[in-house]
N, C-alpha and C positions, 0 to 999 in steps of 0.2 A: 504494500500500500504506500503510495506516495504521500509525503507529509502535506498537511493542510492546516490552516488556522481556523479559528471560530470567531465570528462576529456576533455577539450575543446582545439581544435587545431586552433587558430585564423588565422594562415597563412599556414595551412596544413603542408607539408613537407619542406617548404622553410626555408633555414638556411644560415647564413652568413659564416659558417665554412664548412659545407658539409663534415664532417668526413667520411672516407671510411667505417668505421666499424658501422656506424649508421644504424639501422634496418629500420628507417623511411624515409631515404633520397630519396627513389624512389617514394614516394607518391607525387601526384600532389600538387602544391601550389596555393595560392591565398589568398587575404585578406577577412576576414569576413565582410559582409556589416552591416550597422547600423540596417537595418530591421531585419537581422538574429539575431544580438545581442539582440535587444529589445524583439523579440519573444522568444528567448531562455531564457533570464534571468527572464522575467516577468512570463512565464509559469512555470519555475522551482520554483521560489519564492512562487508561489501560491499553491504548493503541500502541502498536509495535514500531514506533519511531521516536527518537530521543527528543527532538526539538519541537515543543508544542507551545502555542500561543493563543491566548483568549483575550479579545478586546470587548469591553462593554461600551455600547453606544446607545443611541435613542433616536428620538426623544431625548430626555434627560435622565441618564442612568442613576444619578445620585438620588432621584426620587425613590429608588429601591433600597436606599441605605438601611431602612428599618427592617427589611426582609432578612438580613443576615447574609446576603449574597457575597458581599465583599469579604466578610470573615470566613465564609465557607470556601471561597475560592483561594484564599490565602493558604489553605492547608494542602493544596495540590501543587505538584512540581511542574508548573507551567509559567511561561512569561505572561505577565498581566499588564494590560493597559486599559485606560479609561479615556473616553472623549466626553468632555463636559463643557457647559457654558460657564462654569466656575462660580455662578452666583450662589450656589448652595454650599460652597466649601467653607467649613468652619475650622477653627483651630484643631478640634478633635479629629475631624475627618482628615485634615492635612497630616497630622501626626500619625494617624493610622496608615495612610497611603505611604508615608515614608517608611514606617516600621515594616510594612509588608512588601516593600520594594515594587511599588506600582510605577509605571510610566504614565504620565498624564498629558493629554492634549487639551489645551484650553482654547476656546473659540473666541476670537476677537478680530474684528474686521478693519481695525485701524483706530485713529484718534476719535474723540467724541463725535465730531461732525460727520465722520465717515462710517460710524458704527450704528447709524440711526435705524437701520432695518432690524436691529435687535431690540427695538423699543427703547425704553428708558433704563436699560440694563448696564450701561457703561460703567458707572461707579461701582456697582455690585460685582461686575466681572473683574475689574482691576483689583478690588479688595480681595476677592477670592484668589487671584493670582499671587497677590502679596502674601497671603497666608501659605500658599504652596512654597513660595520662596523662603519664608521664615522657617518653615519646617524642612527646608532643603530637599524638597521633592523633585525628582527628575521630571521636567515637563517641556513641552514644545507649544508653539502657538500656531493655530490654524485660522486662516482668514478665507472667508468666502468672497470671491470676486464677483460683484454684482453691479447693477447700475449705480449704486451708492458710492462705490470707491474705484471703479475700473479706470477712471480718468486720472487717478492720482497714484500711480505705481511708486514713484520715488518717495512721496510723502508717507505712504503706507509702510514701505520697506524701512525707511529711516526711523519711523516711529517705533516699529516693533524691535528693530535692532538696538536702538539707543535707550529704550525705557524699561527693558525687562532683562532678567538674569538668565536668559537662555540664548543659545546660538542655533536653535533648531526651529525652522519655520516651514510652513506648508501653505500653499495657495491652491484653492480648488475653485473651479468655475461654476457659476450659477447658470444653469440652463432651464430654469423654471422651478416651480410653477409661476413665479412672478419675478420681476426685476432681472430677467435673464440678460446675458450679454451676447453680442454677436462675435463672429470670428475676428473681424478687424480690431475690435476693441480688446479682445483677448490677446491678440498678437502685440498690440501696442503696450498692454500692461506687462506682459512677459519681457518684452524688450526693455522697457523702462526699469524693471526690477533687475534684470540681468546686467544692464549697463552700470548700475550702482554697485552690484555685487562683485562684478569682475574687477573693478578698480583696485580694491584692497581687501575684500572679504572672502575671496574664493577658498582660502585655507582656514578661515575662521568661522564662517557662518554656513550652516548646512541648510540647504533648501531642497525639499524632498524631490521635486521635479528635476533639479539640476543634478542631484546625487544619482538619480535614476539614469540620466543620460550618460554620466561618467561611467556608471556600472555597465551600461550597454557597450560603451567604447572599449572598456578594459576587459570585462568578463564575458561580454556577449549576451548578457541577460539583464533586463530592467528590474528595478526594485519596486516600481509602481505598476500595479496590476493593469491599469488602462493601456499601458504600452506593451503588454505581453501578447503573444500570438493567440492564446486561448483564454477563456474566462473560467478558470478552474483552480483558483488559488485558495479559496476559503468557502465556508458555509455560513449562512445566516441562520441563527436560532431565535425565533420569536419567543415572546414571554410564555406562550402556551406550549412550547416545545416543537412547534411547526418549523420545518427546515426548508430553506430556499437557497438558490445558487448565488445570489447577489442582493445587496440591500437596495439597489436601484431597480430590482426586478422582484420585489416581494408581491407576487401575484398568484392568485389561486391556480391558474393554469401552469405555473412553474413551481408549485408546491411539491417538494420531493418526498415528503413524508413527515413523520414525527418521531422524536427520539424515544417516546414511550412505546412505539410500535415497530420501529425500524432500527437496525444496528447501523453503526457508521459505515461498515462495509457495504451494506445494502444501499445506503444513501449515496456514497461516492461512486458506486458502480451502477447507479440508476441510469437507464437509457436516456431519460429526460435530461439528466445532468450532462451526459455526454453530448447530446444534441445542442444544448445551450452553450456548452464550452466551445464546440466546433463552429457554431454559427458565425462567430466573429470573423474568422478567416474565410469561411465558405461564402459569406454574403458580401464580401468586399466588392464595391463597384470597380469598374475598369479604371476610373480616374485614380483610385487608391492604388490599384495594382501597378499602375504605370508611374506612380509618384516617386521621385528620387528620395523622399524621406520616409518611405514606407517602413524601412528597417528600424526606424526609431519609434514612430507612433503606432505602427501596425493597425492603422485605421481608427485609432483613438477608442475611447470607451463607447460601446454600442449605444448607450443612452443618448449620446450627443448627435447621432444620425448625421455626422459630417458637418454639423452646423459651425464648428470652429476650425474647419479645414484651412480656410484662407489665413487665419491667424497663426496656426501651427506652421504653415509654409513660410510666412514672413519671419517668424521667430527662428526657425531652424536655419534659414538662409543667413540671418544676421548672426546667430550665436555659434553655430557649429564650428566655424574656423577657429574661434577663440577657445572653444571646448577642446579642440584637437591640440592646440598649443598647451593648454592646461594639462591634458593627459600626458603629453610627452614630458612635461616638466615633472609630473608626479612619478 
């Protein structure tokens, strides 16, 4: 069995912010039961590969703090990560995350005026991040690139770099349900961030997309799933134990089964999972197959339907020569 990770939704789509641009907000909510937790973690820990990873996402997974899921998961030998809007992080939570060796992703789209799509949450987010810093929790910052901040790449990058105690950043594109960006804007944003980063920060600041490109150049394999040739890197576990191939495709027609009724072997060997994984490459249009940058983006994430293609091309044309110089220096 090939290794795979788990993306667990302990409260489904439930969130205390409910941002309008969130792609997951319409999914049903509910808290994962103790029985589902124990079945999930014990069966995954027993799988015959050494490197295992579980990420808690949502919605807002810290809404499940009172269920005991964080404490239960701490007892299993897996890498543990959490994606949170950070507004619910207390001193107690931060100290527990540090003690149990969690990696935390905190969501922040930029300075106050560029974070407006997250409502009036800016001060609460920053306060939560400061508590993570005070407890010395390993964390990174994730920014959703939307209509609110896409025209300000340098300002966003400098703000995140200069105001927080982390050198790990991630930018993900908003392609709906609201405030989505187009390809040209995405390309401009990436070029703006890259030009700031390549000046002095290439060896100091980790940007997930840029790390993935370097990995492709050096090792021949991306670290970002949207750039891989197939969609088969992880499984999504909803709060009721239902299993799906991707959190952008949590749909009834793609439901692989449930951990209470199916083994992980049955789930990963599912013909439905195989068809979903292969569809990315099999359904590439001719324009993608003929593109000189196909070996890097591999058609991008299928959820984008080629909407960002023009931006990717502009970014790759601009940045790849400098990436090649960087790789040679490394």
